[in-house]
GUBA-603962 format. One record per residue (C-alpha): y, x, z negated. Coordinates in steps of 0.05 Angstrom, whole numbers, padded with zeros to 5 digits, always signed. Each point is the difference from the previous one (the first is absolute). Example, Ala and Ser with C-alpha at 12.3 -4.5 7.8 and 13.67 -1.06 7.14 Angstrom:
-00090+00246-00156/+00069+00027+00013/
! end
This chain:
+00579+00042+00071/+00037+00052-00039/+00023+00065+00031/-00044+00036-00050/-00063-00035+00025/+00015+00021+00072/+00020+00072-00013/-00030+00059+00037/-00027+00065-00024/+00002+00065+00038/-00069+00030+00013/-00013+00062+00042/+00069-00005+00030/-00006-00073+00019/+00024-00064-00033/-00057-00046-00022/+00014-00071-00024/-00024-00020-00068/-00005-00068-00034/-00003-00022-00072/-00058-00040-00026/+00026-00063-00035/-00059+00001-00048/+00002+00073-00024/+00069+00023+00024/-00035+00061+00030/+00027+00027+00065/-00050+00008+00057/-00003+00008+00075/-00003-00068+00036/-00072+00011+00022/-00021+00002-00073/+00029-00068-00014/-00004-00071+00027/+00063-00037+00021/+00007-00074-00017/+00050-00048+00030/+00019-00073-00012/-00010-00057+00049/+00057-00050+00008/-00038-00043-00051/+00002+00058-00051/-00074+00013+00010/-00022+00071-00015/-00027+00033+00063/-00034+00068+00009/+00035+00040+00054/-00052+00053+00016/+00035+00021+00064/+00069+00005-00034/+00031-00044+00053/+00018-00066-00033/+00075-00014-00005/+00041-00004-00063/-00004+00032-00068/-00065+00034-00017/-00036+00017-00065/-00045+00061-00003/-00061+00006-00044/-00048+00059-00006/-00061-00013+00041/-00049-00019-00055/-00026-00064-00032/+00024+00025-00067/+00072+00008+00021/+00002-00065+00039/-00029-00039-00059/+00050+00033-00046/+00057-00020+00046/-00024-00072+00000/-00010-00002-00075/+00070+00029-00013/+00031-00047+00051/+00029+00061+00033/+00004-00036+00067/+00045-00054-00030/+00048+00054-00025/-00001+00038+00066/+00011-00061+00044/+00045-00034-00052/-00036-00066+00005/-00063-00037-00022/-00052+00030+00047/-00059-00043+00022/-00064+00041-00005/-00060-00025+00040/-00065-00013-00037/-00047+00060-00006/+00057+00044+00025/-00032+00067-00019/-00064-00019+00037/+00043-00021+00060/+00034+00068+00003/-00067+00036-00004/-00027-00043+00057/+00061+00016+00043/-00007+00074-00014/-00073-00003+00019/+00016-00037+00065/+00053+00051+00016/-00048+00057-00009/-00052-00033+00044/+00052-00015+00053/+00020+00073+00000/-00073+00020+00010/-00006-00050+00056/+00061+00028+00035/-00028+00071-00007/-00065-00024+00031/+00037-00032+00059/+00038+00065+00009/-00066+00037+00008/+00006+00038-00066/-00063-00026-00033/-00074+00012+00008/-00055-00037-00037/-00073+00007-00017/-00034+00052-00044/-00026+00042+00058/+00066+00004+00038/+00042+00010-00063/-00047+00055-00025/+00004+00036+00067/+00076-00004-00001/+00002+00025-00072/-00042+00060+00019/+00051+00021+00053/+00058-00006-00049/+00033-00055+00042/+00002-00051-00056/+00066-00007-00038/-00018-00063-00040/-00069-00024-00020/-00007-00075-00014/-00061-00027-00035/-00016-00072-00020/+00008-00013-00074/-00065-00040-00003/-00043+00050+00040/-00055+00039-00035/+00027+00058-00041/-00053+00048+00025/+00018-00010+00073/+00074+00008-00015/-00013+00061-00042/-00036+00037+00055/+00055-00011+00050/+00056+00013-00050/-00032+00065-00023/-00004+00025+00072/+00071-00021+00014/+00028+00036-00062/-00040+00062+00016/+00031+00003+00070/+00069-00012-00030/-00011+00059-00047/-00019+00044+00059/+00063-00022+00037/+00044+00004-00063/+00024-00071+00009/+00005-00058-00048/-00055-00052+00006/+00019-00073+00000/-00054-00051-00015/+00018-00074-00003/-00049-00047-00036/+00038-00065-00007/-00028-00051+00048/-00066-00037+00006/-00048+00004+00059/+00022-00070+00020/+00074+00019-00003/-00010+00064+00040/-00042-00037+00051/+00053-00053+00011/+00055+00052+00006/-00040+00040+00050/-00025-00059+00040/-00073+00021-00005/-00058-00014-00048/-00024+00040-00060/+00054+00053-00004/-00018+00044-00059/+00029+00068+00020/+00062+00015+00042/+00042+00060+00014/+00072+00009+00023/+00033+00060+00032/+00073+00019-00011/+00055-00043+00027/+00056-00047-00019/-00044-00061-00005/-00050+00038-00043/+00057+00021-00046/+00022-00073-00005/-00070-00020-00020/-00003+00053-00054/+00067-00023-00028/-00023-00073-00001/-00066+00020-00033/+00037+00043-00051/+00044-00059-00019/-00059-00047-00007/-00038+00051-00042/+00060+00010-00045/+00010-00074-00008/-00072-00011-00021/+00004+00053-00054/+00024-00049-00053/+00006+00054-00053/-00020+00073-00012/-00073-00018-00004/-00044+00016+00060/-00023-00058+00043/-00066-00005+00035/-00007+00025+00071/-00007-00072+00023/+00071-00011-00022/+00037+00062+00023/-00010+00072+00018/+00043+00047+00039/-00027+00069-00012/+00046+00058+00015/-00027+00064-00027/+00021+00072+00007/-00043+00041+00048/-00034+00034-00059/-00029-00064-00030/-00072-00019+00012/-00033-00067+00010/-00028+00003-00071/+00071+00007-00027/+00013-00071+00025/-00052-00031-00044/-00037-00034+00057/-00061-00039-00024/-00067+00000+00034/-00040-00060+00022/-00050-00014+00055/+00031-00009+00069/
! end
């Protein structure tokens, strides 16, 4: 990898690494990109943990940029060989990002940072103890709206930024949490919670194929300023 692609920028007195996307040539922080490596058989391999050995290729974390890199054969140029791309590679990367997000949530749960259930989550929201609100993508909009509205109102009172993650199905959340019918969950602050937010942000960004909005069943990480209301988020209403 070129020196340019591994340069650092100085932000707030500290050096931050940046990488160059091989599809767009834009420079971004590593957490905004996905690293890819080659197996000994020249098979293209997602390296979500940034730990695989050898030369790496970085692509902005979005379907659009990954598909562009594949179409332009940017990986061949970066690795200077004929790269073997697995079938349905874009779908594979999305699945791995999804699994990583759910694994992060599972770890947060094992660390005692997660509570579940509408009643318990609503009570925690009322005390201001909730840092991140998680709601199933396939849950009823009305039920999610009531809890999200209360959560954002408390965040406004505390002048803190609300974080609502609506990315995973009830089945996925239930498997990650090891309990049935998980629709609502809440996380408090902590390292594992921060890792979950990062994983969810990467998945959300990847699913946004272009500038058009996707449905809430595909991706939604809502981060509003304390002055924004629930209606500003365009939440729909349906029977719980």
